[in-house]
C-alpha positions, 0 to 999 in steps of 0.5 A: 882604229876600228879595224885594229881594235875591232875585237876589243870594240865589239866585245866591250861595246856589246854590253855598252853602258849607254845600253844599260842606262837606256840611252841607245839601241845596242843592236843598232849601235853594233850594226852601225859600228860594223858598217863603219868597220866596213867603210860604210859612212852614213849620216849617223856616223858622227852620232856613232863616234860621239856615242863611242866617246860617251861610252868610253867616258862613262866607263872611265868615270864608273871605273874611277868611282865617280858614278855608281849607277849600274857600275857592275854592269858598266865595268864588266867589259872595261876597255883597256884603251879608254882608261884615263891616267887622271 
């Protein structure tokens, strides 16, 4: 998935909602994502994957209007493959 969706992931996660809300270091997050893309698995790979899942969830709930904290910044780069049909 990382290889196929790389351009979309990199473009959208560079403005991560988690960063906007102060929950992560965006530089380190993207660095870890690039390592994963290149097949480098580290002790923090599972944390990275959990961070991506949380990011997608945050964007989805912001898109649906469930949360309104920094919604404009969060939705700026909404990921098409993360949008829920619920």
